[in-house]
N, C-alpha and C positions, 0 to 999 in steps of 0.2 A: 384473378379479379373477383371480388365479391359480386353477387347478383344484386339487381336493383331492389328487389323485394323478396321477403321470405316466401317460401312456397305456399301458395294458396291464400295470401293475405289480400283482403278487400281494400280498395282505394276509393276515395271520394271522387264521384264523377264530375266532369265539367266539360265545357265546350272546347274542343280542340286539344284536350290533354290526354296523353296516353294512359291506358289502364292496363298496366303490365301485370300479368298474372292474376287478374281479378276474376274470381269464379262467378258463375251465374248466381243471381240472388244476392249479390252484395248490396248493402244499404244505399239507397239513392234518395237524395233530397230534390224536391221540385225546383225547376229553373224558372226564374222570372225574367221579364224583359228589361230589367234594370241594367244600365250600362255599368261597366267596371269603373270603379273610382279611378280617376286619373285620366280617363279617356275624354272627359268633357272639360268644360270651363271651370268647374268647381275646384279643380286641383291646379297647383302651380307646377307640378312635376315632382318626380321622386328625388331630385336633387337640384338645388339652385346654385350650382357652381361653388366656388370657394367661399362665397359670402355666407352660405348656409351649409356648413360641412355635414353631410349625411342626413339632413332633415328631410322629411316627407311632408311638406306643408299642403294644407287644403284650406280653402276659405270657409269660414263658419259664420253662422248667424248667432249672435250672443243675445240671450234674453235677460241677462243681468250683467252689471259692470264687472269687468275683470281687469287684470293688469298685464302690461307688456313685460316680458322677461328681459327685455333689453333696456328700455328707458324707464320702466316702473310706472308709466302713466296709465290712465284708464283707457280701456278699449270698450267700445259700445257699438251695437248694431252690426253692420256688415263689414266693419273695418278690421276684423281679426283673422289671423292665419294661425292654424294649429298644426303642430307636427303630430301625425298619427302614431308615431312610435314612442316619443319621450314626453309628449304633452307640452312642448315649448310653444308659448303663445307670443305673437308679435303683431304690431301694426304693419300695415302694408308698406308704409314709408320706412319702416325699420328693417325690412327683410334683407335689403342689400348690405346692411351693416352687421348682420348676425355672424359672430365669430365662434360662439359656443358650439361645440360639436354635439351631435346627437348621441344619446346613450348607446345606440347600436354600433357606433364606430369609436367610442371613447377608448376601449382597450388598445386599439391600434395606435393611439397617440401617446401612450404612456412611455416616458423616456427610460426609466428603470423600474421594472415591476417589483413592487414591495407589498407584501400582504398586510392586511389590517388586523388590529387587535380589538375585537368587539367586546364591550363590557356587558353588564346585565341590562335587561329591559328597563326603560325609564320614560317618564313623560317630559318632553322638551317643548316648552311653550315658544310659539312663534319661530319654529324651526321647520325646515323643509327637507324632504327626501331628495338626495342628489340623483336618484335614478328616475323616478316617475315625476319629480318636481312638485309633488303635492304636499300639503301641510301634514305635519306629524300630529294628527289628532288622537292617535292611539299609541300605546306603549311602543317604543322604537329602540333601535340600537344606535350607539355612537362609538366611533373608534377612540380608544384610550390614548392614542398617540397623535392623531390629527383631528381636524374638524369635520370629519365625514359623519353625516347623519343619514339613516336609512331605515325604511320600513322592514319588518322581519321577512316578508315575502319578496322584498327587493334585494336582499343580501346576495343571493346567487348572481345577480346581474350587475352588482357593483364591481368595478375593475380594481385591480391591485395597484393602486396609485398612492399608497401611503408614503410618508416621509422616509427618505433614505438616510438612516441615522448612523450607519457604520459601514466600513469596508468589509466585504465578505469574499473577496477574491474572484468575484464574477464580473461585475462592471463597476470599477472603482473610479471615482472622479475626484480630482484635486480642486476643481472649481465647481461650485454649486450654482445652479440656476434657480430662479424663483420657483417655488412649489405652489402653483396657483390652485386655489380651492374656490369653487363657485358658490355664491350666495351665503345666507345666514349671517349677514353683517348687521351691526347695529343700525337702527333706522337713521341715525345722524352721521353715519360714516361719510367721509368726503373723498373724492377721487384725487389721487396724487398728481394727476396730469391736468385735469380741467378744473379742479377744486369744487366741483358741483357734487351734490349728494348722490352717492352711488349705492347706499344701503337701503333696504326695504324690509319691513316686517310683514308685508302682504304678499310677497312673491320672491322666488329664488332669483336674485339679481345681484350683479356686481361680483368681483373676485378679490381675493386677498392672498398674499403670500404667507404660508404657514411657518416660514422661518423668520422673516424680517417684519411681517405684519403690515406691509404696504398695501393700500386699498386702491381700487380703481374700477372704472367701468370695464366690461370685457373688451369693448372696442378700444378704449384708451390704454389698456395694459400692453398692447403691442408697441406703444411708443416708449415704453420703459426699457432700459438696458436689461438683457436677460440674466446677467450675473447678479447673484444675491450676496449682500454684505452682512446679513444677519441682523441688521437694524440696530436699534438702541441697545439691545442686550448682547451685542457681538462679543464684548470682552468677557461676558459671563457664560456664554454658551460653549460647551465642549464641542469643538468642530467635528462633524462626522468624518472628515478625512483623516482625523487623528485617532479614530477608534477602529479597532480591527476585531472582528468576531466571525469565525468560520462557523456559521449557524446551520450547517447541514445536519439533518435529523432533529433539529430543535425548531419549534414554532416560535413566532414572534412573541407570543405570550411568555414563553420560557425565557427568551432573550432579554425581555424588558421586566422580568420578575412580576408579571401581572397574573393574579389568580385566574384560573380558567373556571368560570362559574356556570357555563352553559355550553351546549352543543347546538350550533345553529343548523337548521335544516330548511330546505326550500318548502314553501307552503304545502301542507299535507291536508287532504280532505278530512282526516280524523281530528285535526286540531284547529281547523278553521282558518289557517293562514293562507287563504286563497286570494289571488288578485284578479283584476279584470282590466288589463292594460288596454284592451281593445275599446272598451267604452270609457274608462277613465272617470267613473263617477264616485270613487271612494275605495275604501279598503274592505268593505263588507262582502260577505259571501252572497253571490247573486242568485236569484231564482227567477225563472221565466214565468211571470204571472200572466202575461198576455198570450192569447191563443196563437198569435202570429209570430211569437218568439220562442226560441228554444236555447237552453244552456248546454254547452258541451264541455266535457273534460278533455283537455288537450295535454298530451305528454310529448316530450321532445326527444325521446330515445329510450334505449334499453335501460339505462341507469335510472331514469325517473319512473319507469314502469316497475322496476324491481322494488323501488322504495315507495311506490304509490304516491308520488309527488306530481302534482298537476297544476294547471292554470285553468280557470273557468272563463269561457268565452260565450257571450250571448249574441246570437245571429238570428236573422229572419228564417222562418221555415222554408221560404222560397228563395233563399240565397243561392247564388251560383257558386261553382267551385272556386273561382278566383276570389270572390268576396270572403268565403269561409277561410281559404288559405291565407289571405292577407290578414284577417283578424287573428288567426292562430300564430302567424309569424310575429305580428305586433305584440302579442301577449308575451313572447319570449325575446322582444327587442331585437329582432332579426330584420334587417333591411334589404336582404338579397331578393332577387327576382323570384316571385312565387312560382314561376314555371319550372324552376329547378327542384321543386318539392312536390310531394303528394301526401295525402292523408290516408291512413289505414285504420280501419275500425277494429276495436277491441271489445270482447265481451267482458262484462263486469266480473264474471266468475273467474276469468283468467287472471285478473289483477290480484285477487285475494287467494288464488290457488297456487298451483305449482309454478314457481318462478322460472323453472327450466323450460317451460312451454311458451314463454313470452315470445310473441312475434312469429310463432311457428304454426299456429292454427288459423284457418280461415274462418270468417264469420259471415252469417247471412243477416238479412234485415231483421228477421224474427229474433235471432240470437243477440243482435246488437241492441235491440230495444227491450229485451227480456230483463225483468228484475226492476228494482227501484233505482232512482237516481238518474243523473244525466248520462247521455251517451258518451263513450270514451273513444278517443281517436289519438293516434300517434303520428307526429310529423316525421316523414321519411325523406331523405335526399334521393333524388334520381341519379342513376349512374352517369359519370362524366368521363369522357375520353381524354380530357386534358384540363388543367387548371392553371391559373396564374398564382404563383406562390411568392410571398414576400420573404426575403432572407435578410436578416439583420446582422451587422458585424459585431463580433464579440470583443472587439478591442477599441481603443480610444483613437481620437484624432483622425476620424474618417470623414471625408467631405459630404457623405450622403448618410441619411438615416437608415435606408434599406435599399435593396435592389429587387426588382421584380423579374422573375423568370417563369417560363412556361414548362410545366412538367406533364409527362404523359405516362403511359403504362411501362415504358422502358426506363424511366427516370429512377435512379437510386440515390441514396444519401451521398455516395462517393461521386457520382456524376454531377450532382448538384453543386458540391463543393468545388469540383473542377471547373464548372461553368461560372461560378460566382467569384472566385478568387481574382481573375483578371479585372472584373468589373469593380472590385474594391482596391485595385492598385497593388495586388500581391501576385502578379503574374510571374511565372518562373519559380514559384515556391514549391517545395516538396509537399505533395498531397498528404503524405503520411503524418505531417505535422499538424493537420487540421481535422476537425470532426464537426458533424452536424448535431446540434443540440435542440431538442424539443422542449419548450417551456410552456407549462400550463399556468395561466395567470388568473387563478380564482381569487375571490376577495379575501379569503382567510388563509390561503397557502399558495406559495409559488413552488411548483414541482418541476425539476429539471431531469430530462432523460436523454442520455447519449444514444443516438441511433447507430445501429450497425451499418457498416459500409454498404452492404447489399440490400438494405431495407428499401422496398419499393415505396416511393413517396405517395403515389396515387392510392395505393392500397392503405397506406397509413392514414391518409385523409378520410378515406371511406370508413375505416374503423372508428375514427373519432366521431364522424357524423352519425354512425349507427349508435354509438354510446350516447351522444347528445348533439343535436344539430347546432345548438348555440355554442358548444364548446370550441368549435373551429374559430369563432371570433375571439376566444380567449386563449388561443394557442399561437405561439410564435416559434420561428425556427431561426437559430443563431448558428453562424459558422464561427468557430473559435479554435484557437490553437490547442493542440493536445499537450497538456502539461500535468505533471503529477503534483497535486496539491498535498503538501505535507500536513496531515491532520494534526491539529493541536487545539485542545479545549481545556479551559481552566474551570475547575469545579470547586466552589467553596462548600465545605462540609463542616457544619457546626453542630453543637449539642454533644460533643465528645467529653469524656472526663478531663478536667484540667490537670496540668502539671506533668504531662508525659513527654517523652522524647519523640523525635521523628520516627525512629525505628519502632517504638511502642505503638505509635498511632498507625503505622503501616501494618503491623501485625494485627491490631484491633480491627481495622477496616477489612483486612483480608479474612478474618474470622467471621465478621458480621455480613460482608457482602461478596466474598470470594473474588476480590480484586485480582486482576492479572498483572503480575509484577513486570511482565515484558512491555506493557503499554501504559502502566499507571505508576506514577511516582509522586512523592510528597515534595512540593517545591517550597512551600512556606509553612511554618508552624507558629501558631499563636497559642502558646501553652497556657497562659493565664486565662484565656477565654475558652479553651477547649475547642479549638477550631484549626483546620488545616486547609491548604490550597493544593488540590491535586492537578497535576499535569497529565492529561490523557491524550495519547497519540493514536487513538482509534475512535472514529465517530460512533461506531456501533457500541463499543464498550462505554463511551461517555454517556450515551443515551441510556444504556442499561443501568449504570451506576446512578444516574440522576433520578430515574423512575424508581429504582429500588430504595434509594436512601430516604425517600419521602414516606416509606412504609416500614422503616427499620428503627428499632430502638436499641440503644446501647446503655447498659446499666440502668434500665428503666426510663431513660430519657429519649424522646424522639429526635431523630437527626433532622437537620435542615440542609438542603442542597440548593445551590444557586449557580447558574451559568454566568460567568463573568467575562467581559471582553478584555482586550489589552489596549491601554492608552499609549499611543505612539508619542511620547512626550517630546521627542526630538523634533517633531513636526509642528508643535504648537507655535502659533504666532508669538512674537515678542511681547505684544501688549495683551495677551490672553491670560486672564486670571479666572478660570472657570469656577462656578459655584457648585459646591457639593451640597445637595438638599436631602435632609432627613425629615420624614413626616411620620408622626404617630397618629394613625387613623382612629385610634380610640380616644384621643384627646378632643375636647370641645364638641361633644356630641358626634355628629357626622361631618363636621367641618373639615377634619383632617383628611377624610377620604375624598372630599370634593377638591381640596387643594392639591392632593396627590395627582389627580387627573389634570388639573389646570397647569401645574408645573411641568408635567410630562409634555404638554403641548407647547408651552412657552420656551422650554429648554430642550436639550437632548435628553430623551427618556433614560439614557444610560447613566445620567448624573443625578437621578432622583431615586431615593431608596425609601422603602417602607420599613419602619423600624420593627414591626411585628414579624417581619420575615427575615430573620438572621441578625437583627440589631444593627449597630453602627459599623461593625467591623468590616463587612464586605465593601462598604463605601470607602473607608479609609484605605483598604488594601488596593482598590481600583485606582485611587489617586496617589498611591505611595510614591510614584516616580514623577508626579507633576511638580515642577519647581515652584509654582506659586498658585495657590487656590484659596478660596474662602468657603465658609460653611454657613448654611442656613438651617436652623433647627425649628421645626414647626411642632409645638407641643407645650406642655406645662413646665413648671420649674423642675419637676422630677425628670422629665424627658431631657431637659437641658443638662442636668447633672449626669444623666446616663451617657450622653454623647461626650461631655467633657471628660468623664472618667475613661471612656474608650479612647479618646484622643491622648490622654496622658499615658495609657498603657501601650499605645502604638507609636508614640512620638519618635522613638529611635528608629523606626522603620520608614519614616517619611522624609522625602526630599525637601518638603516644606514643613519643618517641625513645629512651627508656630502659626498656623492659619488663624485668621480672624473669624470670630463666630457671631452671627446675627441671630435674632430670635423673632419668630412669629408666634406670639403667645396664644395658646389654645386651651390652657388649663383654667383652674378656678381662681387661684390667687394671683399668679403671674407677677410676683413681686420683682423678679429680675428684669422682666420685660418693661415694667413701669420705670425702673431706675434708668434703663438704657433708652427710654423714650419710645419704645415700640408699642406702648399703650397698655390699657388694662385687659385687653383681650381682642381677638380677631372678631370683627362684626360684619364680614362680607365685603371688605374692600376689594377693589380690582387687583387680582394677583399680579398683573403686569406692573401696576403702580408700586406694589410691595417690592418687586425685584428692582425697580428703579431706585427706590429708597435704600435698599441694601447696597446698591452700587455707589450711592452718594453718601453713605454713612461714614462716620469718623471712627478710627481705631482708638480704643482705650485699653488700659490694663486693669485687671481685676485680681484681687488676692483669692487664693484657694487655700483651704485649711485641711490639715490631716487630724483625724480624731482616732486615738488609740483606745480601744475598749478592752480593759483587762479585769475580768470578773474574778472574785476571790471565792474560795470554797467556804460555805456557811454550815454551821452545825445544826441550825434549825431549818425547818422547811416552811418558814413563813412565806406567804405569797407564792406558794408552789415552787419555790426555788430551793433545790436541795443539793445540786452539784454545780461545780464551777464550770462556766462556759469557756471555750477556748478564746484566746485573744483575737481580736479582729480589728481591721483598719477601715475606716470609711472616710470619704472626702466630703467637705462641706463648701458650698458656694454662697448660700444666702444666710442661713441662721441655724442654730441648734437650740432646741428648747428642752428643758427638764421640768417636769411637774405638770401643772394644770393645762397648759397649752398643748403639750404632747399627749395628755390624756384625752383631750377633745379630738385631736387628730386621729388617735387610735380608735376611738368610738366611731368616728366618721369612716375610717378605713374599713372597719369591720362591717358597718352597714352597707358600704359599697360592695364588699366581697359577697355579701348575702344576696343582694339584688342589683347586679351591675347594670341591668337594662334600664333601670330608673334614673341612673346618674348620667344623663345625656345633655344637661344644660347647666350653665353657671348659676342660673336663678334657683334651680332645684337644689344644687349642691350647697349653695349658701343657706338655703332654707333648712337643710339638714344640719348644718353647722349651728344655726341658731337654736334649733330644737335640742341638739345635744348639749349646748351651753346652758340652756334653761334647766336641764336635768341636773347640771352640776353646780347650780348657782349657790346652793347652801353647803356645798362640799368643802371640807377643810381638812388638810393633812399636815399643816405646819411644816412645809418643806424645809425651812431653814434649820429645823432640828434633825433632819434626815440626811443632810449633805454637808460637806466641808469644801470650801473654795480657797485655792491658792492662786495668786496672780504674780507672775515673775518670781515664784518661790516665796512669796510673802502671803501669810495667812490673812484673809479678808473676812471680817465679821459681817454676817448677813443679817439684814433686817427681817422683820416678820413678813414673809412672802409665801405664796403658793406656787409660783413659777419663776424659773431662772432662765433667761434667754441670752444667748451670745449672737450678736448681729454683725454681719459683714457688709450689708447694704442698707441704705436708709429707707427701707420699705419692709413692712412686716404685716402679715394677716390681711392680704389684699389691699395694700397701699397705705397702711397706717404708719405714722412716724413715731416709732416706739421710743427713740432716744430724745426726741424733741428738738426744737430749734433754739432754745434759750442758750445763751453763751455761758460758759462755766470755765473759770480759770484753772480748775483742777484737771481738765481734759482738753485734748486737741479736737479740732473740728473734724468729724468723721469723713473719710473718703473711702472709696472702694479699692484704692490701690496704696493705702498708707501703711500696710503691714500690721495694722492693729484691729483688734476686735473690741466691740463695746459690749459690756455686760449690764443687763437691765433686769429688774425684778418686777413682778406683778403680784398684786395681793389677792386676786381671784377673778372669777368670771365677770363680775360687775366692772372691775378695773379694766379688764381686757375690752369690754364693750365700750367703755368711755374712751379708751385709746383709739379704738377703731372709729368712733364717732368724732374724734378730734377735740374732745373735751379735756383730756388729760394726756400726759405722757407717762412713760414708765419710770421706775425708780432707778436712777443712775447709780451703779455700784462700782464699776471699775472699767479700765481700758488697758489693754496690753497685747502681747504677742505670744505669751506662753501661759497656759492655764492647766491646773490640776484639780479635778473635782473628785471627791470621795463620796460614793453612794453607800450609806449605811443600811439601806433597805432596797428591795426591788422597786424601781421607779420608772414610770413612763418617760421615754426619750424620743425625740423626733429630730431628724436632720433633713432639712429642705423638704419638709412635708411627708417624709417616710417614717412612720412611727413604729415603735416596738417597746416591750418591757425589758429594761436592762437590769441584769442581776447586780447585787451589791459588789462593789469593787472600785476601780479607778477609771476615770476618763481624762486623757491627756490631750489637750488641744494645742496645736502648734502650727506655725506658718512654714512647714517644711515643703509643702507642695509649691511648684513654681507658679508664678503669675500666668494668667491666660490672657490672650488678646481677644477682646470683644469688640463688636461694632455697635456704636451708639448712633441712633438716628439723628440726622442733621436737624438743626433747629429751623432752618429756613423751610418754608412751605414748598410742596412740590411745584413743579413748573405748571404753567397754565394748561388748561385742558387741551389746547391745540398742539402743545408740544409733545404730549404723551399719546401715543396711538390708542384710540379706544377700540381698535379691532381685536384687542387681546381679551376683551371681556368674555367670559365663558358662562353661558346660561346653564344653570345646574338643574338636574331633574327635579320636577315638582314633587315627585314621590319620595325623595330623599331629604334628609336634613330636617332640622327643627330650629326655629328662631331662638336665639340666645338673648 
């Protein structure tokens, strides 16, 4: 048994409290005659029964109006009750109805511990921290998967209660309950039960389910059925019970393919992230300016001392031991009895010096006050001869959440299992089939440790408290069946040379990363894209390959590595048609990155993919066995073409070879989005409403065209073209331009490549187009003399033009109708699925401007399904906005590509505001994004 204190360590004196091992001269603070809080009428008690779970309320006098966290009404004067630990404020009349648990006991109420995925710091207006319940007036963190918002110094105290998005072999549920998150609702949110307003922008009030979006008062939520049906988007959500990922050795950031942009740490004195939970007056670093006050540095164990991470507490210089101890425990959100703890003084030199000496040297009053800065103290737990331990069952369908047993110095992991099994209805079972698992539920990682059979439980708890006294509240013990989990991890590796065989890829990866053939095999090969899927049957090897691939290059190209789950397609509900979402974060300024976060929260994050991280292929592979799914592409026309090309290349691998594709336009032109009624561009609409529109959209067919580029060798070197280029094939969805419009696109593309940071809004992009066009206004190259056109193998004489454009959709150049609406008996009325292309000519930049202004239309030249263009000189060409200079030769355009299924937004307006839940609106960081 470990001793109560380290040898010679000084403790904070107090009336009636033992001073174990404290040497003479230990620092002593004066004792006043003030009664301990809670002993008089100013407190209501440390707990108010089940109506106020875990709260420590005291009556306070309010000098300014504040709000009740239960009913959101004003509190004034002597009518307020404040929780000393979590700052929960309530009317006296509301106390008996309080159901929201205190932060100090919130970890014990988590059903399935799941770590959070915190993004970068941002400013979130009218949001509140879920730990200290205060407004986020400074840069704060938010979880990228759920609606949790938290101050930087409150991160260590947030419990691991993120959404459970996949089965991991630990605690898997087929039926999902509501995942309640408190507060941060829109001010107009209405309760599902009483239909009264439950949201507030002034206080952390109300709850909402992060799966189905239902909103309610915390009191009213108990009247709802616990099972969650996933709400309005249930047919689009990939059910968590149908996704399997053995995520051992991988963080949630890796599992959800979220970039790790920072390392979160508890408030450190060097960076100013210090809190003052005892006083609760803000996030600023406190200084004791009054002669009657003093500020103390409080550490909670060996770990915080080694990292020099502390909390600041301001107390009276005449404070008693009990008052100082209560303030220190409140700073760490600990609601246990202060008599079970003591404070030990630490010299400042010890914190910055040898870490091995921590807690081993005694201090005197002179040593403790020597040097600059506040005094430093560490909270220590007193020795205990026995404890009450909660044991949770590690299997399903148990009538109790946990059982409580008493452990003493003789209790071991094996004896605890033996005592618990009969209480859980498993009497008579073979003890060898069960084990005791310790689970540390920190906000950023959930760690599981299997305890040895002879592990003394009381010593284990003592070691945990020595490391951190608050860590006990974040630690659980599960009794679970001993079973060998067959490790299997799927790794996507991209960036490899295309066109190789499975064996060639295996040899290449073995040479680059020393893969172990015994545990690593290539399960799928995507030769055209230069990517493979690796099956790894060893967790350690999977982690090694994942980390190594991110720093490995093959033939000069960096590799991309992603952890992919398995979709259990046989378990999908019959009416489930999940939505596969691709987002280009570089499109539309920063709107793409904001939508990426919103869609992760509205859907299962496993079904949302960032295109800059591996492209569309990982998403299509994940959904390859799903019998029916749809696709949403968030980006410009170029992004849509990228995804459609990947769909065409992987079609033969898909159980649903023809998924319908919707568009959320984020680009500059967005011509395809306009034709399919998705609008000229995304301008901040509610992402939830966007998903509802996708669900209600109509399926239509659209032609896709294949362009064969066959350059011929030239004798001259005019226009820097001296050698023949190899033939290549490109796909076209919208239009193909030859001449002046392609030249403008090329100049714009080059300007964007030189200064990509400036091209973050549609307004700026169009301004650059105008400037480039003005520079070409007097340019003339007589394109009709440099090219020859055949339509259906018939030579077509070209008029005097500067640009030739083949259009597949009735929108060009950001919404212009190039073909025109006039009827013409020579041609059929254009449609996007008629198997025909329209050929139009323009006479120059002025003509193009008139077309975009609606003053003129283009010169109608031809209509057909097979075209042959002969380029006599090197000529600018663009396909769907991607420009280049094409060498002299032939261009053959034909309808050999199969039609694609697109989703066209329904004409009818969205349902009334009351039908679509407004809980899904996500407030975006004020520090990010720019208006378009």
